[in-house]
N, C-alpha and C positions, 0 to 999 in steps of 0.2 A: 303285376301283383294286385290283387283285389284289396279293397279297404278293409281294415280290421280295427277292433277295439284293442286296448293295450293287452299285452301278454300277461297272463295271471299265473299263480303258483298254487298247485293243489296240495303242496306240502307232502306229508307222508301218507295221505289218505288215498284210497283206491277209487278216485272219483273222476278219472280222465274222461270217462264216457259222458259225464254231465258237462264238464268243461268243453269238450270237443263239440258236442251237439249244440250247446248254447253259443259257442263261437261261430258255428256254421250259420245259425239263425241270425246272429248279430251282423255278420258280413253280408248275408243275403239282404238285410234291410239297409245297411249302409250303402250298398251298391244301388239301391233304389232311392237314395236320398234321405232315408229316415235315420234317426239317431237312437240306437238301441244298445244298451249294455246291461247284461242280465246277471242275476244273482245265482251263483252255484250254491251258496249257503241255504237259500230258500228251498232249492230242490233237495239238498241233502237232509234238511229238516223233515220235509214231507216223506222222504224215503224211510227215515228212522221211525217216524210216527206210524207209517203204514206197516212196517215190519213188526212194530210192537203189537199191533192188533193181530197180525198173523201168528205171532208167537203165543199170544193169549189163547187163540182159537186152537192151534195145533199142538201146543205143549212143548216139552223139552226137545223133541226131535227137530223142531224148527230152529235153524241157525240164521242169525242176522248176518248180513253181508253188505259191505259198501261197494262190492264189485257189480258190474252190470254191462249192458250194451247201450248204444246210443238210442236204440228203439225204446228202451225203458225210459230214457229221459223224455222222449216225446210223449210217452204214455203218462208220466208224472205231470208233465206240463198240461196235458188235456184234462187230467183228473183234478189237479189241485191248484193250477194256475202258475203264475210267474211273478217275479218282482225285479225292479231295476237293481243293478249292482250298488248304486248309491244309496238305496233304501235299506238294504240288508246285506251286510258283509260278514264274512267269516272272521272271528277274532284271531289274532296272530297266534295265540296260545291254545287254540281249540284242538282237542284230541278226539277226533270223531271215532277212531277205532276203540278207544277207551269208553267213549260215550255209548257206542253200540253195545258194549258189554254191560254197561249200567242199565241201558234201556231193556235189554233182554232179561236181566235179573229182576227188574221192576215188573215186567210183563208176567214172568213166571210166578212171582209172589202174588200178583193180583189174581192170576188164574187159580193158584192154590187156595185163595181165600174167597173166590167167586165174587169179586167186587163189582164185576160188570165192565163192559167196554167204555161206557161214559165216564166212569170213575178213572179208568186207566187213561183215557184221552186227556183228562184234566191233569193227572199226575205226570204223564209224559210231557205234556205241554209245559208244565212248570219246570221240569228238568231241562228241556230244550231251551226255554227262555233263559235260564241261568247259564247254560253252557255256550249258547250261540248268540242269544240276544232276543229281546221281545219283538214279536212279529207285528209290524204295522197292519192296521185294518184295511188301509186303502193305498192305492197306487195313484200318484198324481203325475200326469204326463201331458205336456203341451196344453196346459189349462184345463185338462179333463180329469175327472175322478173315476177310477175303476176299482172293482174288486180284483184280487189277484187272478181269479178265473177269467173275468172279462178282459183283463190286460193280456193274459196268455192267448186267448182266442183272437185278440186283435193283432197279434204278431205272428201267430202260427195256426193255420187252419188244420183240421183233423187229417186231411189227406194231402198236405202240402209237400211231404217228403216221401220218397220211395226207397225202401231198403232193397239192396241188390247184393248178389253173391255170384260165385262161379266155381262150381264143383261138378264132377261127373257122376257121383253116386246118386244123383237125382236127375230127372230129365230137364233139359234146357227148355225155357219158355214156361215153366211152371214154378209156383211158389212152394216152399217147404220150410219146415221148422229146422233152423240151422243148429246142428248138434255140437254146440260148444258149451262149456260149463257155465259161462256167464249169461246164457240165454234163459234166465230164470222164469220168464213168462211165456216161453215157447213162441216167440215172435217168428213170423214167416218172412222169408226173403225171396224175391224173384231171382231165379237162376238163369244166368246168361253166360255165353262163352266169354272167355277172358279177353279176346280181341274186341268183342262188342263192348264189354265193360270199360276197357281202356279208352275206346273211342268216345264213350259217353262222358268219361271224366274230362278228356281234352275239350270236348264240345262245351261242357258246362263251364269250365274255367275260361275258355276263350270268349264265351258270351256273357261273362260277368257273374257267374254263379259259383259259390263254394261247394265243396264236397266234404262230407264227414267220413273219415277213414278209420277202419278198425283192422288191426292186424298184429303182426309179430315184429317186435323190436329186439329180439334176443340174438340176432346174428352178430358175429364178431366185428364186422365193419359197419355196424349201426351204433354210432357214438354221439350222444347228445353234447358232450363237452366240445367235440369238433363240429357239431351241427350238421352231420351228414349220415346218410344211410345208403349203403351200396352193398351189392353182393361181392364175394371174393373175386379178385382178379383172375380172369381166365375161366370163369364159371361157364357151365353148359347153357345153351339157349333155354329160356323159360317157356315151357309148353303147358298145355292143359293137363297133360299126363304127369309132368313133373310136379305141378301144383298139387295134384290129387295125391301123389305118392307122399309128398311132404306132409299133407294134412292127415292122411291115413296113419302115418308113423309118428304123429305128434311133433314133427319138426317145424310145422307152422301152426302157431297157436294164437288165440285171441287174447293178447295181453296188454294192448294199449290202443288209445284212440287219439286222433288229432284232426284238426280242421285243415283241409287242403285249400290254399288261397291263391295259388299262382303257379306259373310254369317258368322255368329258367333253363338256360343251356350253358355248358362249360365251353372252354376254348376249342375243344374237340368236336363240339356240336352235340354232345350227349344231352338228352333231356332229363331234367330234374323237376320234381314237384315241390313247391314251397309249402311247408306245413307249419301251422301255428300250434305250438306245443303248449303244455300247461305245467311246465317244470321251472317256471321263473325265467329270468332273462340272462342267466349267467352262462352264456356261450358266445362264440364269435358273432352270432347273428341276432343277438338280443332275444333269444328264446325261440327263434324260428329254426326250422329243420329242413335240410335239402335232401329229398328222397329220390334216388336214381330211378329211372323208369323201370328197369328190370327188377329192382327191389320191389316196387309196387306190384308189378305183374306176379311176382313169386309169392309175396308175403301178405297180400291182402286177404282178409277173411270176409269182410263185408264193406259196403259203401252205402251211404245215405245221400241221395241226390235230390235237389228240389225238382218237383214234377214239371215246373215251367222250363227246366233245362233239358227235358227229355222229349222224344217223340211220343206219339200215342202208343198205348199198350199193344195194339195190333201190329204196328210197325216194329216194335221191339221184339215181338215173338214170332214174326213171320219167318218161315224157312228153318225153324228149329225142330 
């Protein structure tokens, strides 16, 4: 198992995509000997502030949402920066869902009175200060002083992670906008056969790199309380075609994200992936999750893998 920061708890908010992507970045740095523990609260704050501006511009038809994909977390990081967990933490009583409603109401009020975006930014900033906490101006790390944006760029370069997926309704070897509801910014994913995708996951983990996983956790035998995700006993072999059928019929959806940080085997030799979840530590494995190989093959919507763990693009797309 790769090194990780402590398991966190996203509470009742739909921010697994932020927690999972930050956990992936943290483990990538820990495996390189760096000490990085990142703030999901900072990312959530930037998301709400950004959406307030969008609501002001687009009006009542724009709906604020805490849902997203891990590619959105990478975009937020590149646009607004990052902060250490120790510098900016989510209060235990924070209700981000309620806060999103309040932010939307403020944005629509500002739009109705044409107060302007600068006034809105100040108003929303005050609201977020009171609800989440005042934002530090600087990041101090290992004797150095950074702005949040400088700090983010020091821990994650723009093209450091590659989004991947595996479906047959687009050609393999090409990138396409993944058609799931949480892909709000129309992010593109490189399409690969599922066998190739699984090989890259194994290679990444065995060479010391984490993987950010997005997929479906609604199957009956996916149980956080037991800490295990597996397909029903006696299930049919998972094929490229069966994956596509499940996606087409909304039986496989994008409803959760986790960081994959290791490989394990049971007594029968079946392979499992060790996932770092963000639902607290209240399960037999302290918040970690064991996902059977076939479950990952069947229920993966997308993966985000460090580019240093992958062959070059030409090798990845040859023969497709």
